[in-house]
C-alpha positions in Angstrom: 105.8 98.0 86.3 107.9 96.1 88.1 106.9 92.2 89.5 108.1 90.7 93.2 107.2 87.9 94.8 108.1 87.4 98.8 109.3 83.9 100.2 108.9 83.7 103.6 111.4 80.9 105.4 111.1 79.4 108.5 109.7 75.7 109.2 108.3 77.4 112.9 106.0 79.8 110.2 105.4 76.2 108.7 103.7 74.3 112.2 102.1 77.5 113.3 104.1 78.1 116.3 104.7 81.8 114.7 102.3 84.0 113.2 103.4 85.5 109.9 103.5 89.6 109.7 106.0 90.1 107.4 104.3 89.5 104.1 101.7 91.9 105.1 104.1 94.3 106.0 106.4 93.5 102.7 102.9 93.5 100.6 102.0 97.0 101.9 104.8 98.2 101.0 105.6 97.2 97.5 102.1 98.4 96.8 103.0 102.0 98.3 106.1 101.7 96.2 104.2 100.8 92.9 105.3 97.5 92.8 102.7 94.5 91.6 103.3 91.5 94.0 102.2 88.4 92.1 102.7 85.6 94.7 103.5 84.6 98.2 105.2 81.9 99.7 106.0 80.5 102.7 108.9 77.5 102.8 110.7 75.8 105.9 114.0 75.6 106.9 115.0 73.4 103.7 117.8 74.6 101.2 117.3 72.8 98.2 113.2 73.8 98.2 114.4 77.7 99.2 116.9 77.6 95.9 114.2 75.6 93.9 111.6 78.2 95.0 113.7 81.1 94.6 114.6 80.0 90.9 111.2 79.9 90.1 110.2 83.2 91.2 112.5 84.6 89.7 111.1 83.0 86.5 107.9 84.6 86.8 109.2 88.1 88.4 111.3 90.8 88.8 112.2 91.0 92.6 112.4 88.2 95.0 112.2 89.3 98.3 113.2 86.6 100.9 112.8 86.7 104.8 114.5 84.6 107.3 117.1 82.2 107.6 120.0 84.7 107.9 120.7 83.6 111.8 123.9 81.9 113.1 122.5 78.2 113.3 122.4 75.3 111.2 118.7 75.8 110.3 119.7 78.9 108.6 120.2 78.0 105.2 118.8 80.9 103.5 122.6 82.2 102.4 123.1 78.8 101.0 120.2 78.5 98.7 120.3 82.0 97.1 124.3 81.5 96.3 123.2 78.3 94.9 120.4 79.7 93.2 122.7 82.3 91.2 125.5 79.8 90.7 127.9 81.0 93.1 129.3 80.3 96.4 129.4 82.3 99.9 132.4 84.3 100.8 133.6 85.5 103.7 133.2 89.6 104.6 135.3 90.5 107.1 133.9 93.8 107.2 130.5 92.4 107.6 132.3 90.2 110.6 133.2 93.8 112.1 129.9 95.0 111.9 129.0 91.8 113.9 131.4 92.3 116.8 130.6 96.0 116.8 126.6 95.2 117.2 127.5 92.3 119.8 129.7 94.7 121.9 126.8 97.5 122.0 124.8 94.7 123.4 127.8 93.9 126.0 127.9 90.5 124.6 130.5 88.2 122.8 130.1 86.5 119.4 130.2 82.8 119.1 132.0 81.0 116.3 128.8 80.1 115.1 128.1 83.8 114.3 131.0 84.0 112.2 128.8 82.2 109.8 126.6 85.5 109.2 129.5 87.7 107.6 128.8 85.2 104.8 126.9 86.4 101.4 127.2 85.1 98.0 129.4 86.1 96.1 129.1 89.1 94.3 126.5 90.1 96.9 125.9 93.7 98.1 125.8 93.6 101.9 122.7 95.8 103.5 123.9 97.1 106.6 121.5 95.9 109.8 121.7 99.2 112.0 119.0 97.5 114.8 120.1 93.6 114.5 122.9 91.0 114.0 121.9 89.6 111.2 123.5 91.3 107.9 121.0 91.6 104.8 122.4 91.6 101.3 121.1 91.9 97.4 122.0 90.0 94.8 121.6 92.1 90.9 121.2 89.3 88.5 120.6 89.1 84.6 116.8 88.7 85.1 116.0 90.7 88.2 116.9 91.1 92.3 117.3 89.1 95.1 117.0 90.9 98.2 117.5 88.5 101.3 116.2 90.4 104.4 116.3 89.0 108.7 112.8 87.5 109.9 112.2 89.7 113.1 109.7 91.8 112.0 111.3 95.2 113.5 114.7 94.6 111.5 112.9 93.9 108.3 110.5 97.1 108.6 113.7 99.2 109.6 115.5 98.2 106.2 112.7 97.9 104.2 112.1 102.0 105.0 115.4 102.9 105.6 117.4 100.8 102.6 115.7 98.3 100.6 113.7 101.8 99.6 116.3 103.5 98.5 117.7 100.2 96.5 114.8 99.7 94.6 114.5 103.3 93.2 117.8 103.0 92.0 117.3 99.6 90.4 114.2 100.4 88.7 112.8 103.2 87.2 109.7 103.2 88.1 106.9 105.6 87.4 103.6 104.2 88.3 101.6 104.4 91.7 99.4 101.4 93.2 96.7 103.3 95.1 93.7 101.7 96.4 90.4 102.7 97.7 88.2 100.4 99.9 84.2 101.4 100.3 82.6 99.3 103.2 79.0 98.2 103.8 76.5 97.0 105.8 73.1 95.2 105.6 73.6 94.0 102.1 75.4 90.7 101.6 78.5 89.5 99.5 76.4 87.8 96.8 73.9 90.4 96.1 76.7 92.8 96.0 78.4 90.8 93.6 75.1 91.0 91.3 75.0 94.8 91.5 78.7 95.0 90.6 79.6 92.0 88.6 80.5 93.9 85.7 83.0 96.1 87.4 84.6 93.2 89.1 86.0 91.8 85.4 88.2 95.2 84.6 91.4 94.8 84.4 92.1 98.7 86.0 91.1 99.7 87.9 90.6 96.3 89.6 87.4 95.7 92.2 87.2 93.4 94.8 84.6 92.5 97.4 85.7 91.1 100.8 83.1 89.6 103.3 83.1 90.0 107.2 80.5 89.3 109.7 77.7 91.4 109.0 79.7 94.0 107.0 80.8 93.4 102.9 83.8 95.7 101.9 84.8 96.8 97.8 88.2 97.2 97.2 89.0 99.5 94.1 92.8 99.1 93.3 94.5 101.4 90.3 97.6 101.6 88.3 98.5 104.7 87.0 101.5 106.9 86.1 100.9 109.4 89.4 98.2 109.6 92.6 95.8 112.4 90.4 95.9 109.9 87.7 94.7 106.5 90.0 92.9 109.2 91.8 90.3 110.2 89.0 90.3 106.2 87.9 89.4 105.4 91.2 86.5 108.3 91.7 84.9 107.0 88.4 84.6 103.5 89.8 83.3 104.8 93.2 80.5 106.8 91.8 78.9 103.9 90.2 79.3 101.8 93.1 77.9 104.7 95.2 74.4 104.9 92.9 74.0 100.9 92.7 74.9 100.9 96.4 73.2 103.9 98.0 72.7 103.7 101.1 74.6 100.6 102.0 77.6 102.0 101.9 78.7 103.9 105.5 81.9 104.4 105.4 85.5 104.4 103.0 89.0 103.2 103.7 89.7 103.7 107.5 85.8 104.6 108.6 84.4 102.5 111.1 81.0 101.6 111.8 80.9 102.5 115.4 82.6 106.6 114.2 80.3 106.7 111.6 77.3 106.3 114.1 79.4 108.5 116.5 79.1 111.1 114.1 75.5 111.0 113.3 74.5 110.9 117.0 76.7 113.8 117.4 75.7 116.0 114.6 72.0 115.2 115.8 72.9 116.3 119.3 71.4 113.1 120.2 72.7 110.6 122.4 71.4 106.2 122.9 70.7 103.9 125.5 71.6 100.4 124.6 70.2 97.6 126.1 72.0 94.3 125.0 71.7 91.0 125.6 73.0 88.1 124.7 76.0 89.3 123.0 78.2 89.8 125.5 78.1 93.4 125.6 79.8 93.5 122.5 78.0 96.7 120.6 78.8 98.8 124.1 82.2 98.3 124.2 82.4 99.3 120.9 80.7 102.7 121.6 80.9 103.5 125.0 84.1 105.4 124.3 82.3 108.2 122.6 80.2 110.1 124.7 76.9 109.2 123.1 75.4 106.9 125.3 73.1 106.6 128.2 73.4 104.5 131.1 70.5 102.2 132.2 68.2 103.6 135.4 68.1 101.3 138.0 64.7 102.3 138.8 63.7 100.3 135.8 63.6 96.5 136.5 64.3 95.3 132.5 64.6 91.7 133.3 61.1 91.4 134.2 59.0 89.7 131.4 55.7 90.3 132.8 56.8 94.2 133.3 59.7 94.7 130.3 57.6 96.5 127.8 55.7 99.1 130.5 58.6 99.3 132.1 60.7 100.1 128.8 58.6 102.5 127.5 58.3 104.5 130.4 62.5 104.7 130.3 61.8 105.7 126.9 60.1 108.4 128.2 62.7 109.4 130.8 65.5 109.8 128.2 63.2 111.6 125.2 64.3 112.5 122.6 67.5 110.6 122.9 66.8 107.5 121.3 66.3 104.0 123.2 68.0 100.9 121.6 66.9 97.3 122.7 68.8 94.4 120.8 68.7 90.7 121.7 70.2 87.6 120.5 68.3 84.4 120.6 67.8 80.9 119.5 71.9 80.2 118.8 72.9 77.1 117.8 75.0 75.9 115.3 72.8 76.4 112.4 71.0 80.1 113.0 70.5 82.8 115.1 67.7 85.4 115.3 68.3 89.0 116.4 65.8 90.9 117.8 66.1 94.5 117.7 62.9 97.3 119.5 63.7 101.4 118.5 62.1 103.7 120.1 62.5 107.6 119.0 60.3 110.0 118.2 57.3 109.0 120.2 57.5 105.4 117.5 58.4 102.1 118.1 60.2 100.0 115.2 60.6 96.4 115.8 62.7 94.1 113.5 63.9 90.9 113.8 66.8 89.1 111.6 68.2 85.6 111.1 71.4 84.5 110.7 72.6 81.2 109.1 76.5 81.4 109.1 79.4 79.6 111.7 78.5 80.0 115.5 82.1 81.8 116.0 80.7 84.7 113.9 77.1 85.3 115.3 78.3 88.0 117.9 79.9 90.0 115.2 77.6 89.8 113.0 74.6 90.6 115.6 76.8 94.0 116.9 77.3 94.7 113.1 73.8 94.2 111.9 72.4 95.8 114.9 74.9 99.0 114.2 73.7 99.1 110.9 70.5 98.8 111.5 70.8 102.6 114.2 72.9 103.8 111.1 70.3 103.3 109.0 67.6 105.1 111.1 69.7 108.1 112.1 70.2 108.7 108.8 66.8 109.3 108.2 66.1 111.6 110.7 
């Protein structure tokens, strides 16, 4: 299985002026092509540093993909840096200059003299025509690998990967492997508890198992490398069965499933709706659930703000909407160190009260409260 590294180039990235979305896109592209991504590096517009970084990456990996630094300005040094890394010089390519002029003409513009810089690529490099931008890309075949230099503009990069680079990689590497990933979503259980239950699986080399934690939700990722998708799926299925046995009801979905979608399916399956009264959570849960036809609005006939009559009003309101569900959630005592979530659940003429404590960062409190409430609701629906 070939290995790859990504080098994103641009001082504006290091300064935090723009967000790097290219690395994520390339990483997914490489995974889909069955190519191992070993490392990603972000570096500024400095020719010496780019050269040394490329050389370092080539010492470890078969493929090096760079993005950015192919523009016409002085601070676009990628071409020079790549040429130095492979021990050659830049050469002017009249055909590329013609392409650039045609692009500008199509845009109703005239290229300036510095645009001519974009028609220079390292000697021996093969140009990659950029049909959606003015900066030609290129790739270099060298003894120990392949360097592919792409523009940093996301839409141009994405187009070139799918329409040009994919074919180049498949022609250069007789790669017979696939990389397949499967994600298990859990709620109501913490990262450390999951780790205790599946620690032995996390030491596997293929498939690999990893944990990603979010406020109120923890994902388990299984990644398999195999000769084809069928074999990869079987490898994943074996591990998934073990995890399912160990985590049981904490698992709410897989891959693209979301907690709100799962709740909506359960309610629709049971022909139920939920009346949600939430306080202190900026109506975050309502926003997640209101896109489904599963909610009942609070009646204006009941005063739910008066603490003296709240209990009676809630009981009366539940009788009005029964057999549907009344769910009251309130976030209390929020400060820098802790928060308390109080939940009351009315259904089947029963009332369940629960309280949950959160000790994470205050910026994560709302997400935690929303996911914890939805986990509680899902748990109750799964028992009906």
